[in-house]
C-alpha positions as CSV (number, residue, x, y, z in Angstrom):
1,M,71.8,43.9,146.3
2,I,70.9,47.3,145.7
3,A,69.6,47.5,149.0
4,E,72.6,46.2,150.3
5,I,75.2,49.0,148.2
6,M,72.5,51.8,149.2
7,V,73.4,50.1,152.8
8,S,76.6,50.8,152.9
9,L,76.7,54.3,151.0
10,L,74.5,55.6,153.7
11,L,76.7,54.3,156.2
12,L,80.2,55.3,154.4
13,V,78.3,59.0,154.5
14,G,76.9,58.9,157.9
15,G,80.6,57.7,159.7
16,G,81.9,60.4,157.5
17,F,80.0,63.6,158.5
18,A,79.8,62.2,162.2
19,L,83.7,61.7,162.3
20,L,84.0,65.5,160.5
21,G,81.4,66.7,164.0
22,S,83.5,64.9,166.1
23,F,86.6,66.9,164.5
24,G,84.5,70.4,165.1
25,L,83.7,70.1,168.5
26,A,87.3,69.2,169.5
27,R,89.1,71.2,167.6
28,L,86.5,74.7,167.0
29,P,87.6,78.1,168.9
30,N,84.6,79.0,171.3
31,F,81.6,77.9,172.5
32,F,79.1,78.9,169.6
33,M,81.7,77.2,166.7
34,R,81.9,74.0,169.2
35,L,78.0,74.2,169.2
36,H,78.0,74.3,164.9
37,G,79.7,71.0,164.5
38,P,77.9,68.2,166.3
39,T,74.0,70.1,165.4
40,K,74.8,70.0,161.9
41,A,77.3,68.0,161.0
42,T,76.9,64.7,163.5
43,T,73.0,64.6,163.2
44,L,73.0,64.2,159.9
45,G,75.7,61.9,159.8
46,V,73.4,59.9,162.2
47,G,71.0,60.6,160.4
48,A,72.0,58.7,157.7
49,I,73.6,56.1,160.0
50,V,69.8,55.7,161.2
51,V,68.3,55.7,157.9
52,A,71.4,52.5,156.9
53,S,69.3,50.7,159.2
54,L,65.6,52.1,158.4
55,L,67.1,50.7,154.9
56,D,68.7,47.1,156.2
57,V,65.8,46.6,158.5
58,G,62.6,47.1,156.2
59,S,64.5,44.7,153.3
60,A,65.5,41.9,155.6
61,E,61.7,41.5,157.0
62,N,59.3,43.1,154.7
63,E,57.8,45.4,156.3
64,A,58.0,49.5,157.9
65,P,60.6,49.9,160.6
66,L,59.0,51.8,163.5
67,H,61.4,52.0,165.8
68,E,64.3,53.2,163.4
69,L,61.8,55.6,162.1
70,A,60.9,56.8,165.6
71,I,64.5,57.6,166.6
72,T,65.3,59.4,163.1
73,L,62.4,61.8,163.2
74,F,63.2,62.6,167.0
75,L,67.0,63.1,166.1
76,I,65.6,65.3,163.3
77,I,63.2,67.9,165.9
78,T,65.3,67.4,169.3
79,A,68.9,68.7,167.6
80,P,68.1,72.0,166.7
81,V,65.7,72.5,169.3
82,T,69.0,71.9,171.7
83,A,71.0,73.3,169.6
84,H,69.1,76.3,170.2
85,L,68.4,76.3,173.4
86,L,71.8,76.1,174.1
87,A,73.3,78.4,172.4
88,K,70.5,81.0,174.1
89,A,71.4,79.9,177.4
90,A,74.8,80.7,176.5
91,L,74.4,84.0,175.4
92,A,72.3,85.1,178.5
93,E,75.2,83.8,180.6
94,R,77.3,86.4,178.7
95,R,74.9,89.1,178.9
96,R,75.0,88.0,182.9
97,M,78.6,88.0,183.7
98,G,78.9,91.6,181.1
99,A,80.6,90.0,178.9
100,T,81.0,92.2,175.4
101,R,80.6,90.9,172.0
102,D,84.9,91.2,171.2
103,D,85.7,90.2,173.8
104,E,86.1,85.9,172.2
105,A,88.3,87.8,169.7
106,G,90.2,89.1,172.0
107,I,89.5,93.5,170.4
108,G,86.9,94.9,173.0
109,G,84.2,96.1,172.4
110,D,81.1,97.7,173.1
111,K,79.1,95.7,176.3
112,L,75.6,94.3,175.0
113,K,72.4,95.6,175.6
């Protein structure tokens, strides 16, 4: 009974965070802000959903669900690394193209070095 309530709460919280991250991806104005939504909120949302699956399978089978644990660890490790690499690549591309710091804000500024 308690495990089912915890699973339900984790599913609701995870779905809410995933929805929030999706809105951030769709509505934020530039690449760097769009990168923030999915890497933070959606990762937390999917992590909560996988932990709910871990609890559900673990309580039903009375054994450690290693597949769900591996998915959770993989998600927690890879999402921030991927976001970091995407941000570095975007910054390098901006420098290569000669963009300024304030180009996206539309107010001009000094060239990046």
